[in-house]
PDB file of the backbone (N, CA, C, O) and the ligand in Angstrom, with CONECT records:
HET     ZN  A 101       1
ATOM      1  N   MET A   1    -138.483 139.276 151.994  1.00  0.00           N
ATOM      2  CA  MET A   1    -139.616 138.484 152.471  1.00  0.00           C
ATOM      3  C   MET A   1    -139.287 137.836 153.807  1.00  0.00           C
ATOM      4  O   MET A   1    -138.131 137.537 154.104  1.00  0.00           O
ATOM      5  N   ASN A   2    -140.312 137.629 154.593  1.00  0.00           N
ATOM      6  CA  ASN A   2    -140.117 136.942 155.866  1.00  0.00           C
ATOM      7  C   ASN A   2    -140.838 135.601 155.843  1.00  0.00           C
ATOM      8  O   ASN A   2    -141.985 135.489 155.411  1.00  0.00           O
ATOM      9  N   MET A   3    -140.142 134.619 156.310  1.00  0.00           N
ATOM     10  CA  MET A   3    -140.757 133.302 156.411  1.00  0.00           C
ATOM     11  C   MET A   3    -141.720 133.271 157.591  1.00  0.00           C
ATOM     12  O   MET A   3    -141.479 133.895 158.624  1.00  0.00           O
ATOM     13  N   THR A   4    -142.797 132.545 157.422  1.00  0.00           N
ATOM     14  CA  THR A   4    -143.680 132.278 158.552  1.00  0.00           C
ATOM     15  C   THR A   4    -143.203 131.005 159.248  1.00  0.00           C
ATOM     16  O   THR A   4    -142.397 130.249 158.705  1.00  0.00           O
ATOM     17  N   CYS A   5    -143.713 130.785 160.453  1.00  0.00           N
ATOM     18  CA  CYS A   5    -143.349 129.567 161.178  1.00  0.00           C
ATOM     19  C   CYS A   5    -143.745 128.337 160.356  1.00  0.00           C
ATOM     20  O   CYS A   5    -143.035 127.332 160.334  1.00  0.00           O
ATOM     21  N   ARG A   6    -144.871 128.439 159.696  1.00  0.00           N
ATOM     22  CA  ARG A   6    -145.354 127.320 158.875  1.00  0.00           C
ATOM     23  C   ARG A   6    -144.345 127.001 157.766  1.00  0.00           C
ATOM     24  O   ARG A   6    -144.056 125.834 157.500  1.00  0.00           O
ATOM     25  N   GLU A   7    -143.817 128.036 157.128  1.00  0.00           N
ATOM     26  CA  GLU A   7    -142.848 127.825 156.048  1.00  0.00           C
ATOM     27  C   GLU A   7    -141.547 127.228 156.575  1.00  0.00           C
ATOM     28  O   GLU A   7    -140.929 126.370 155.944  1.00  0.00           O
ATOM     29  N   VAL A   8    -141.154 127.708 157.748  1.00  0.00           N
ATOM     30  CA  VAL A   8    -139.943 127.159 158.356  1.00  0.00           C
ATOM     31  C   VAL A   8    -140.098 125.655 158.570  1.00  0.00           C
ATOM     32  O   VAL A   8    -139.189 124.876 158.283  1.00  0.00           O
ATOM     33  N   ILE A   9    -141.257 125.265 159.076  1.00  0.00           N
ATOM     34  CA  ILE A   9    -141.504 123.849 159.338  1.00  0.00           C
ATOM     35  C   ILE A   9    -141.548 123.072 158.022  1.00  0.00           C
ATOM     36  O   ILE A   9    -141.057 121.946 157.935  1.00  0.00           O
ATOM     37  N   ASP A  10    -142.138 123.687 157.008  1.00  0.00           N
ATOM     38  CA  ASP A  10    -142.171 123.031 155.697  1.00  0.00           C
ATOM     39  C   ASP A  10    -140.763 122.821 155.127  1.00  0.00           C
ATOM     40  O   ASP A  10    -140.494 121.828 154.450  1.00  0.00           O
ATOM     41  N   PHE A  11    -139.876 123.774 155.416  1.00  0.00           N
ATOM     42  CA  PHE A  11    -138.523 123.731 154.869  1.00  0.00           C
ATOM     43  C   PHE A  11    -137.554 122.892 155.708  1.00  0.00           C
ATOM     44  O   PHE A  11    -136.413 122.652 155.316  1.00  0.00           O
ATOM     45  N   LEU A  12    -138.038 122.460 156.861  1.00  0.00           N
ATOM     46  CA  LEU A  12    -137.137 121.825 157.820  1.00  0.00           C
ATOM     47  C   LEU A  12    -136.380 120.625 157.239  1.00  0.00           C
ATOM     48  O   LEU A  12    -135.166 120.503 157.400  1.00  0.00           O
ATOM     49  N   MET A  13    -137.108 119.761 156.574  1.00  0.00           N
ATOM     50  CA  MET A  13    -136.486 118.577 155.987  1.00  0.00           C
ATOM     51  C   MET A  13    -135.386 118.958 155.006  1.00  0.00           C
ATOM     52  O   MET A  13    -134.279 118.419 155.047  1.00  0.00           O
ATOM     53  N   GLU A  14    -135.712 119.899 154.126  1.00  0.00           N
ATOM     54  CA  GLU A  14    -134.739 120.317 153.121  1.00  0.00           C
ATOM     55  C   GLU A  14    -133.552 121.020 153.751  1.00  0.00           C
ATOM     56  O   GLU A  14    -132.410 120.852 153.323  1.00  0.00           O
ATOM     57  N   TYR A  15    -133.845 121.818 154.785  1.00  0.00           N
ATOM     58  CA  TYR A  15    -132.770 122.502 155.491  1.00  0.00           C
ATOM     59  C   TYR A  15    -131.785 121.486 156.062  1.00  0.00           C
ATOM     60  O   TYR A  15    -130.572 121.626 155.904  1.00  0.00           O
ATOM     61  N   LEU A  16    -132.315 120.472 156.723  1.00  0.00           N
ATOM     62  CA  LEU A  16    -131.465 119.478 157.374  1.00  0.00           C
ATOM     63  C   LEU A  16    -130.718 118.625 156.365  1.00  0.00           C
ATOM     64  O   LEU A  16    -129.633 118.124 156.660  1.00  0.00           O
ATOM     65  N   SER A  17    -131.284 118.455 155.180  1.00  0.00           N
ATOM     66  CA  SER A  17    -130.609 117.638 154.172  1.00  0.00           C
ATOM     67  C   SER A  17    -129.785 118.497 153.220  1.00  0.00           C
ATOM     68  O   SER A  17    -129.224 117.990 152.249  1.00  0.00           O
ATOM     69  N   GLY A  18    -129.709 119.826 153.503  1.00  0.00           N
ATOM     70  CA  GLY A  18    -128.888 120.707 152.686  1.00  0.00           C
ATOM     71  C   GLY A  18    -129.514 121.056 151.349  1.00  0.00           C
ATOM     72  O   GLY A  18    -128.810 121.455 150.422  1.00  0.00           O
ATOM     73  N   GLY A  19    -130.849 120.910 151.235  1.00  0.00           N
ATOM     74  CA  GLY A  19    -131.519 121.123 149.965  1.00  0.00           C
ATOM     75  C   GLY A  19    -131.945 122.553 149.676  1.00  0.00           C
ATOM     76  O   GLY A  19    -132.431 122.839 148.581  1.00  0.00           O
ATOM     77  N   LEU A  20    -131.771 123.462 150.638  1.00  0.00           N
ATOM     78  CA  LEU A  20    -132.213 124.836 150.422  1.00  0.00           C
ATOM     79  C   LEU A  20    -131.181 125.637 149.634  1.00  0.00           C
ATOM     80  O   LEU A  20    -129.980 125.376 149.700  1.00  0.00           O
ATOM     81  N   SER A  21    -131.683 126.617 148.889  1.00  0.00           N
ATOM     82  CA  SER A  21    -130.774 127.542 148.213  1.00  0.00           C
ATOM     83  C   SER A  21    -130.153 128.467 149.268  1.00  0.00           C
ATOM     84  O   SER A  21    -130.601 128.520 150.413  1.00  0.00           O
ATOM     85  N   THR A  22    -129.117 129.188 148.849  1.00  0.00           N
ATOM     86  CA  THR A  22    -128.434 130.075 149.796  1.00  0.00           C
ATOM     87  C   THR A  22    -129.379 131.106 150.391  1.00  0.00           C
ATOM     88  O   THR A  22    -129.328 131.372 151.592  1.00  0.00           O
ATOM     89  N   SER A  23    -130.240 131.689 149.566  1.00  0.00           N
ATOM     90  CA  SER A  23    -131.148 132.727 150.069  1.00  0.00           C
ATOM     91  C   SER A  23    -132.239 132.136 150.960  1.00  0.00           C
ATOM     92  O   SER A  23    -132.619 132.737 151.965  1.00  0.00           O
ATOM     93  N   GLU A  24    -132.739 130.964 150.592  1.00  0.00           N
ATOM     94  CA  GLU A  24    -133.737 130.307 151.437  1.00  0.00           C
ATOM     95  C   GLU A  24    -133.149 129.977 152.799  1.00  0.00           C
ATOM     96  O   GLU A  24    -133.786 130.135 153.840  1.00  0.00           O
ATOM     97  N   ARG A  25    -131.922 129.516 152.748  1.00  0.00           N
ATOM     98  CA  ARG A  25    -131.235 129.142 153.978  1.00  0.00           C
ATOM     99  C   ARG A  25    -131.022 130.358 154.878  1.00  0.00           C
ATOM    100  O   ARG A  25    -131.181 130.280 156.096  1.00  0.00           O
ATOM    101  N   ALA A  26    -130.665 131.466 154.266  1.00  0.00           N
ATOM    102  CA  ALA A  26    -130.460 132.701 155.028  1.00  0.00           C
ATOM    103  C   ALA A  26    -131.756 133.145 155.690  1.00  0.00           C
ATOM    104  O   ALA A  26    -131.754 133.542 156.855  1.00  0.00           O
ATOM    105  N   GLU A  27    -132.875 133.080 154.948  1.00  0.00           N
ATOM    106  CA  GLU A  27    -134.174 133.442 155.513  1.00  0.00           C
ATOM    107  C   GLU A  27    -134.554 132.504 156.646  1.00  0.00           C
ATOM    108  O   GLU A  27    -135.048 132.921 157.693  1.00  0.00           O
ATOM    109  N   PHE A  28    -134.309 131.245 156.405  1.00  0.00           N
ATOM    110  CA  PHE A  28    -134.620 130.224 157.397  1.00  0.00           C
ATOM    111  C   PHE A  28    -133.875 130.510 158.706  1.00  0.00           C
ATOM    112  O   PHE A  28    -134.460 130.504 159.789  1.00  0.00           O
ATOM    113  N   GLU A  29    -132.585 130.756 158.574  1.00  0.00           N
ATOM    114  CA  GLU A  29    -131.766 130.969 159.769  1.00  0.00           C
ATOM    115  C   GLU A  29    -132.099 132.287 160.451  1.00  0.00           C
ATOM    116  O   GLU A  29    -132.011 132.401 161.674  1.00  0.00           O
ATOM    117  N   ARG A  30    -132.483 133.287 159.651  1.00  0.00           N
ATOM    118  CA  ARG A  30    -132.865 134.559 160.247  1.00  0.00           C
ATOM    119  C   ARG A  30    -134.146 134.409 161.060  1.00  0.00           C
ATOM    120  O   ARG A  30    -134.284 134.972 162.146  1.00  0.00           O
ATOM    121  N   HIS A  31    -135.072 133.642 160.510  1.00  0.00           N
ATOM    122  CA  HIS A  31    -136.298 133.388 161.265  1.00  0.00           C
ATOM    123  C   HIS A  31    -135.971 132.701 162.593  1.00  0.00           C
ATOM    124  O   HIS A  31    -136.531 133.044 163.635  1.00  0.00           O
ATOM    125  N   LEU A  32    -135.063 131.732 162.543  1.00  0.00           N
ATOM    126  CA  LEU A  32    -134.721 130.994 163.762  1.00  0.00           C
ATOM    127  C   LEU A  32    -134.140 131.899 164.840  1.00  0.00           C
ATOM    128  O   LEU A  32    -134.406 131.703 166.026  1.00  0.00           O
ATOM    129  N   THR A  33    -133.346 132.891 164.434  1.00  0.00           N
ATOM    130  CA  THR A  33    -132.740 133.772 165.439  1.00  0.00           C
ATOM    131  C   THR A  33    -133.802 134.620 166.130  1.00  0.00           C
ATOM    132  O   THR A  33    -133.609 135.065 167.261  1.00  0.00           O
ATOM    133  N   ASP A  34    -134.930 134.843 165.443  1.00  0.00           N
ATOM    134  CA  ASP A  34    -135.991 135.673 166.011  1.00  0.00           C
ATOM    135  C   ASP A  34    -137.110 134.867 166.652  1.00  0.00           C
ATOM    136  O   ASP A  34    -137.987 135.431 167.305  1.00  0.00           O
ATOM    137  N   CYS A  35    -137.085 133.577 166.473  1.00  0.00           N
ATOM    138  CA  CYS A  35    -138.248 132.794 166.869  1.00  0.00           C
ATOM    139  C   CYS A  35    -137.856 131.608 167.745  1.00  0.00           C
ATOM    140  O   CYS A  35    -137.467 130.556 167.236  1.00  0.00           O
ATOM    141  N   PRO A  36    -137.958 131.778 169.058  1.00  0.00           N
ATOM    142  CA  PRO A  36    -137.597 130.696 169.990  1.00  0.00           C
ATOM    143  C   PRO A  36    -138.407 129.434 169.756  1.00  0.00           C
ATOM    144  O   PRO A  36    -137.917 128.325 169.965  1.00  0.00           O
ATOM    145  N   ASP A  37    -139.649 129.605 169.320  1.00  0.00           N
ATOM    146  CA  ASP A  37    -140.504 128.442 169.087  1.00  0.00           C
ATOM    147  C   ASP A  37    -139.939 127.551 168.000  1.00  0.00           C
ATOM    148  O   ASP A  37    -139.871 126.332 168.157  1.00  0.00           O
ATOM    149  N   CYS A  38    -139.529 128.168 166.886  1.00  0.00           N
ATOM    150  CA  CYS A  38    -138.990 127.378 165.786  1.00  0.00           C
ATOM    151  C   CYS A  38    -137.620 126.795 166.136  1.00  0.00           C
ATOM    152  O   CYS A  38    -137.281 125.689 165.715  1.00  0.00           O
ATOM    153  N   THR A  39    -136.839 127.552 166.912  1.00  0.00           N
ATOM    154  CA  THR A  39    -135.541 127.039 167.341  1.00  0.00           C
ATOM    155  C   THR A  39    -135.728 125.774 168.180  1.00  0.00           C
ATOM    156  O   THR A  39    -135.024 124.781 167.998  1.00  0.00           O
ATOM    157  N   ALA A  40    -136.680 125.831 169.094  1.00  0.00           N
ATOM    158  CA  ALA A  40    -136.971 124.670 169.936  1.00  0.00           C
ATOM    159  C   ALA A  40    -137.490 123.518 169.085  1.00  0.00           C
ATOM    160  O   ALA A  40    -137.147 122.357 169.305  1.00  0.00           O
ATOM    161  N   TYR A  41    -138.320 123.864 168.113  1.00  0.00           N
ATOM    162  CA  TYR A  41    -138.871 122.840 167.237  1.00  0.00           C
ATOM    163  C   TYR A  41    -137.766 122.165 166.426  1.00  0.00           C
ATOM    164  O   TYR A  41    -137.742 120.943 166.280  1.00  0.00           O
ATOM    165  N   LEU A  42    -136.852 122.982 165.902  1.00  0.00           N
ATOM    166  CA  LEU A  42    -135.735 122.449 165.117  1.00  0.00           C
ATOM    167  C   LEU A  42    -134.881 121.502 165.953  1.00  0.00           C
ATOM    168  O   LEU A  42    -134.488 120.432 165.489  1.00  0.00           O
ATOM    169  N   ARG A  43    -134.599 121.903 167.184  1.00  0.00           N
ATOM    170  CA  ARG A  43    -133.789 121.047 168.066  1.00  0.00           C
ATOM    171  C   ARG A  43    -134.458 119.704 168.308  1.00  0.00           C
ATOM    172  O   ARG A  43    -133.829 118.651 168.199  1.00  0.00           O
ATOM    173  N   SER A  44    -135.727 119.755 168.634  1.00  0.00           N
ATOM    174  CA  SER A  44    -136.426 118.498 168.924  1.00  0.00           C
ATOM    175  C   SER A  44    -136.541 117.660 167.655  1.00  0.00           C
ATOM    176  O   SER A  44    -136.525 116.430 167.705  1.00  0.00           O
ATOM    177  N   TYR A  45    -136.656 118.339 166.523  1.00  0.00           N
ATOM    178  CA  TYR A  45    -136.759 117.634 165.253  1.00  0.00           C
ATOM    179  C   TYR A  45    -135.452 116.916 164.921  1.00  0.00           C
ATOM    180  O   TYR A  45    -135.453 115.757 164.507  1.00  0.00           O
ATOM    181  N   GLU A  46    -134.330 117.629 165.110  1.00  0.00           N
ATOM    182  CA  GLU A  46    -133.024 117.017 164.857  1.00  0.00           C
ATOM    183  C   GLU A  46    -132.819 115.798 165.752  1.00  0.00           C
ATOM    184  O   GLU A  46    -132.279 114.772 165.337  1.00  0.00           O
ATOM    185  N   GLU A  47    -133.267 115.951 166.987  1.00  0.00           N
ATOM    186  CA  GLU A  47    -133.155 114.855 167.944  1.00  0.00           C
ATOM    187  C   GLU A  47    -134.000 113.659 167.485  1.00  0.00           C
ATOM    188  O   GLU A  47    -133.598 112.500 167.586  1.00  0.00           O
ATOM    189  N   THR A  48    -135.176 113.997 166.982  1.00  0.00           N
ATOM    190  CA  THR A  48    -136.089 112.964 166.494  1.00  0.00           C
ATOM    191  C   THR A  48    -135.487 112.232 165.297  1.00  0.00           C
ATOM    192  O   THR A  48    -135.543 111.005 165.210  1.00  0.00           O
ATOM    193  N   ILE A  49    -134.911 113.007 164.374  1.00  0.00           N
ATOM    194  CA  ILE A  49    -134.304 112.420 163.177  1.00  0.00           C
ATOM    195  C   ILE A  49    -133.168 111.480 163.573  1.00  0.00           C
ATOM    196  O   ILE A  49    -133.040 110.372 163.052  1.00  0.00           O
ATOM    197  N   LYS A  50    -132.360 111.950 164.497  1.00  0.00           N
ATOM    198  CA  LYS A  50    -131.217 111.162 164.952  1.00  0.00           C
ATOM    199  C   LYS A  50    -131.685 109.819 165.498  1.00  0.00           C
ATOM    200  O   LYS A  50    -131.162 108.762 165.143  1.00  0.00           O
ATOM    201  N   LEU A  51    -132.684 109.893 166.369  1.00  0.00           N
ATOM    202  CA  LEU A  51    -133.190 108.684 167.003  1.00  0.00           C
ATOM    203  C   LEU A  51    -133.981 107.818 166.032  1.00  0.00           C
ATOM    204  O   LEU A  51    -134.006 106.592 166.140  1.00  0.00           O
ATOM    205  N   GLY A  52    -134.627 108.488 165.080  1.00  0.00           N
ATOM    206  CA  GLY A  52    -135.506 107.748 164.188  1.00  0.00           C
ATOM    207  C   GLY A  52    -134.864 107.338 162.880  1.00  0.00           C
ATOM    208  O   GLY A  52    -135.520 106.728 162.035  1.00  0.00           O
ATOM    209  N   LYS A  53    -133.596 107.662 162.696  1.00  0.00           N
ATOM    210  CA  LYS A  53    -132.915 107.436 161.427  1.00  0.00           C
ATOM    211  C   LYS A  53    -133.028 105.995 160.946  1.00  0.00           C
ATOM    212  O   LYS A  53    -133.323 105.740 159.779  1.00  0.00           O
ATOM    213  N   ALA A  54    -132.796 105.077 161.838  1.00  0.00           N
ATOM    214  CA  ALA A  54    -132.848 103.668 161.459  1.00  0.00           C
ATOM    215  C   ALA A  54    -134.218 103.304 160.911  1.00  0.00           C
ATOM    216  O   ALA A  54    -134.336 102.498 159.987  1.00  0.00           O
ATOM    217  N   VAL A  55    -135.245 103.902 161.485  1.00  0.00           N
ATOM    218  CA  VAL A  55    -136.606 103.608 161.056  1.00  0.00           C
ATOM    219  C   VAL A  55    -136.834 104.060 159.623  1.00  0.00           C
ATOM    220  O   VAL A  55    -137.395 103.329 158.807  1.00  0.00           O
ATOM    221  N   PHE A  56    -136.381 105.302 159.323  1.00  0.00           N
ATOM    222  CA  PHE A  56    -136.718 105.881 158.035  1.00  0.00           C
ATOM    223  C   PHE A  56    -135.715 105.548 156.942  1.00  0.00           C
ATOM    224  O   PHE A  56    -135.982 105.785 155.764  1.00  0.00           O
ATOM    225  N   ALA A  57    -134.566 105.001 157.318  1.00  0.00           N
ATOM    226  CA  ALA A  57    -133.630 104.540 156.310  1.00  0.00           C
ATOM    227  C   ALA A  57    -134.228 103.352 155.564  1.00  0.00           C
ATOM    228  O   ALA A  57    -133.951 103.144 154.383  1.00  0.00           O
ATOM    229  N   ASP A  58    -135.034 102.592 156.254  1.00  0.00           N
ATOM    230  CA  ASP A  58    -135.685 101.435 155.664  1.00  0.00           C
ATOM    231  C   ASP A  58    -137.154 101.420 156.088  1.00  0.00           C
ATOM    232  O   ASP A  58    -137.491 100.938 157.170  1.00  0.00           O
ATOM    233  N   PRO A  59    -138.014 101.948 155.234  1.00  0.00           N
ATOM    234  CA  PRO A  59    -139.438 102.081 155.597  1.00  0.00           C
ATOM    235  C   PRO A  59    -140.100 100.756 155.938  1.00  0.00           C
ATOM    236  O   PRO A  59    -141.108 100.725 156.644  1.00  0.00           O
ATOM    237  N   GLY A  60    -139.539  99.666 155.440  1.00  0.00           N
ATOM    238  CA  GLY A  60    -140.135  98.370 155.715  1.00  0.00           C
ATOM    239  C   GLY A  60    -139.675  97.755 157.019  1.00  0.00           C
ATOM    240  O   GLY A  60    -140.220  96.746 157.469  1.00  0.00           O
ATOM    241  N   ALA A  61    -138.651  98.377 157.635  1.00  0.00           N
ATOM    242  CA  ALA A  61    -138.107  97.810 158.858  1.00  0.00           C
ATOM    243  C   ALA A  61    -139.033  98.068 160.037  1.00  0.00           C
ATOM    244  O   ALA A  61    -139.705  99.098 160.084  1.00  0.00           O
ATOM    245  N   PRO A  62    -139.075  97.154 160.976  1.00  0.00           N
ATOM    246  CA  PRO A  62    -139.879  97.382 162.176  1.00  0.00           C
ATOM    247  C   PRO A  62    -139.285  98.516 163.005  1.00  0.00           C
ATOM    248  O   PRO A  62    -138.075  98.739 162.969  1.00  0.00           O
ATOM    249  N   VAL A  63    -140.113  99.223 163.740  1.00  0.00           N
ATOM    250  CA  VAL A  63    -139.630 100.301 164.605  1.00  0.00           C
ATOM    251  C   VAL A  63    -138.815  99.696 165.743  1.00  0.00           C
ATOM    252  O   VAL A  63    -139.304  98.838 166.477  1.00  0.00           O
ATOM    253  N   PRO A  64    -137.560 100.152 165.885  1.00  0.00           N
ATOM    254  CA  PRO A  64    -136.735  99.629 166.983  1.00  0.00           C
ATOM    255  C   PRO A  64    -137.357  99.927 168.338  1.00  0.00           C
ATOM    256  O   PRO A  64    -138.031 100.941 168.521  1.00  0.00           O
ATOM    257  N   GLN A  65    -137.125  99.043 169.263  1.00  0.00           N
ATOM    258  CA  GLN A  65    -137.720  99.193 170.592  1.00  0.00           C
ATOM    259  C   GLN A  65    -137.218 100.432 171.313  1.00  0.00           C
ATOM    260  O   GLN A  65    -137.909 100.978 172.174  1.00  0.00           O
ATOM    261  N   ASP A  66    -136.002 100.881 170.959  1.00  0.00           N
ATOM    262  CA  ASP A  66    -135.429 101.994 171.724  1.00  0.00           C
ATOM    263  C   ASP A  66    -135.813 103.372 171.187  1.00  0.00           C
ATOM    264  O   ASP A  66    -135.350 104.385 171.711  1.00  0.00           O
ATOM    265  N   VAL A  67    -136.651 103.427 170.149  1.00  0.00           N
ATOM    266  CA  VAL A  67    -137.166 104.723 169.698  1.00  0.00           C
ATOM    267  C   VAL A  67    -138.460 105.014 170.457  1.00  0.00           C
ATOM    268  O   VAL A  67    -139.452 104.297 170.325  1.00  0.00           O
ATOM    269  N   PRO A  68    -138.426 106.076 171.247  1.00  0.00           N
ATOM    270  CA  PRO A  68    -139.628 106.407 172.038  1.00  0.00           C
ATOM    271  C   PRO A  68    -140.839 106.633 171.139  1.00  0.00           C
ATOM    272  O   PRO A  68    -140.746 107.278 170.095  1.00  0.00           O
ATOM    273  N   GLU A  69    -141.957 106.099 171.558  1.00  0.00           N
ATOM    274  CA  GLU A  69    -143.186 106.206 170.777  1.00  0.00           C
ATOM    275  C   GLU A  69    -143.540 107.651 170.463  1.00  0.00           C
ATOM    276  O   GLU A  69    -144.007 107.952 169.364  1.00  0.00           O
ATOM    277  N   LYS A  70    -143.323 108.549 171.421  1.00  0.00           N
ATOM    278  CA  LYS A  70    -143.731 109.940 171.190  1.00  0.00           C
ATOM    279  C   LYS A  70    -142.897 110.595 170.094  1.00  0.00           C
ATOM    280  O   LYS A  70    -143.378 111.503 169.415  1.00  0.00           O
ATOM    281  N   LEU A  71    -141.668 110.155 169.913  1.00  0.00           N
ATOM    282  CA  LEU A  71    -140.855 110.716 168.836  1.00  0.00           C
ATOM    283  C   LEU A  71    -141.331 110.217 167.479  1.00  0.00           C
ATOM    284  O   LEU A  71    -141.358 110.969 166.506  1.00  0.00           O
ATOM    285  N   VAL A  72    -141.701 108.959 167.423  1.00  0.00           N
ATOM    286  CA  VAL A  72    -142.270 108.427 166.189  1.00  0.00           C
ATOM    287  C   VAL A  72    -143.549 109.189 165.847  1.00  0.00           C
ATOM    288  O   VAL A  72    -143.783 109.552 164.695  1.00  0.00           O
ATOM    289  N   GLN A  73    -144.363 109.422 166.861  1.00  0.00           N
ATOM    290  CA  GLN A  73    -145.606 110.166 166.647  1.00  0.00           C
ATOM    291  C   GLN A  73    -145.329 111.588 166.179  1.00  0.00           C
ATOM    292  O   GLN A  73    -146.073 112.133 165.363  1.00  0.00           O
ATOM    293  N   ALA A  74    -144.253 112.193 166.697  1.00  0.00           N
ATOM    294  CA  ALA A  74    -143.901 113.559 166.294  1.00  0.00           C
ATOM    295  C   ALA A  74    -143.548 113.610 164.811  1.00  0.00           C
ATOM    296  O   ALA A  74    -143.929 114.547 164.110  1.00  0.00           O
ATOM    297  N   ILE A  75    -142.823 112.606 164.341  1.00  0.00           N
ATOM    298  CA  ILE A  75    -142.460 112.556 162.924  1.00  0.00           C
ATOM    299  C   ILE A  75    -143.710 112.337 162.074  1.00  0.00           C
ATOM    300  O   ILE A  75    -143.910 113.006 161.060  1.00  0.00           O
ATOM    301  N   LEU A  76    -144.521 111.421 162.488  1.00  0.00           N
ATOM    302  CA  LEU A  76    -145.747 111.146 161.731  1.00  0.00           C
ATOM    303  C   LEU A  76    -146.647 112.376 161.708  1.00  0.00           C
ATOM    304  O   LEU A  76    -147.273 112.674 160.691  1.00  0.00           O
ATOM    305  N   ALA A  77    -146.709 113.086 162.826  1.00  0.00           N
ATOM    306  CA  ALA A  77    -147.544 114.289 162.895  1.00  0.00           C
ATOM    307  C   ALA A  77    -147.003 115.361 161.962  1.00  0.00           C
ATOM    308  O   ALA A  77    -147.779 116.049 161.298  1.00  0.00           O
ATOM    309  N   SER A  78    -145.681 115.513 161.901  1.00  0.00           N
ATOM    310  CA  SER A  78    -145.101 116.542 161.037  1.00  0.00           C
ATOM    311  C   SER A  78    -145.320 116.181 159.571  1.00  0.00           C
ATOM    312  O   SER A  78    -145.467 117.068 158.731  1.00  0.00           O
ATOM    313  N   ARG A  79    -145.343 114.895 159.259  1.00  0.00           N
ATOM    314  CA  ARG A  79    -145.618 114.477 157.894  1.00  0.00           C
ATOM    315  C   ARG A  79    -147.063 114.781 157.521  1.00  0.00           C
ATOM    316  O   ARG A  79    -147.352 115.200 156.401  1.00  0.00           O
ATOM    317  N   ARG A  80    -147.960 114.565 158.467  1.00  0.00           N
ATOM    318  CA  ARG A  80    -149.378 114.816 158.182  1.00  0.00           C
ATOM    319  C   ARG A  80    -149.633 116.290 157.866  1.00  0.00           C
ATOM    320  O   ARG A  80    -150.539 116.614 157.098  1.00  0.00           O
ATOM    321  N   GLN A  81    -148.843 117.172 158.452  1.00  0.00           N
ATOM    322  CA  GLN A  81    -149.018 118.605 158.198  1.00  0.00           C
ATOM    323  C   GLN A  81    -148.747 118.962 156.741  1.00  0.00           C
ATOM    324  O   GLN A  81    -149.216 119.990 156.253  1.00  0.00           O
ATOM    325  N   ASP A  82    -147.997 118.122 156.055  1.00  0.00           N
ATOM    326  CA  ASP A  82    -147.676 118.420 154.663  1.00  0.00           C
ATOM    327  C   ASP A  82    -148.807 118.078 153.715  1.00  0.00           C
ATOM    328  O   ASP A  82    -148.796 118.477 152.550  1.00  0.00           O
ATOM    329  N   MET A  83    -149.785 117.335 154.220  1.00  0.00           N
ATOM    330  CA  MET A  83    -150.823 116.878 153.321  1.00  0.00           C
ATOM    331  C   MET A  83    -152.001 117.850 153.235  1.00  0.00           C
ATOM    332  O   MET A  83    -152.961 117.594 152.509  1.00  0.00           O
TER     333      MET A  83
HETATM  334 ZN    ZN A 101    -141.159 130.620 163.902  1.00  0.00          ZN2+
END
């Protein structure tokens, strides 16, 4: 089976947290080698997670001033896609 870009994005969180099975992970990574769009998306996502970690470690905490607004919006937008 081949993953679609949509599935890759859906799996992104689990991939980054190590939640995928070995076969899912292999499919995920194979898609990335063939798809520059998803590779770019993954990079920006990892960057977003890194910068936004403090925010999401504590949902009640105020957004730190040094997290760019557009990155916060990117995370919120990716969450909305799941609904
Ligand atoms: Zn893709």
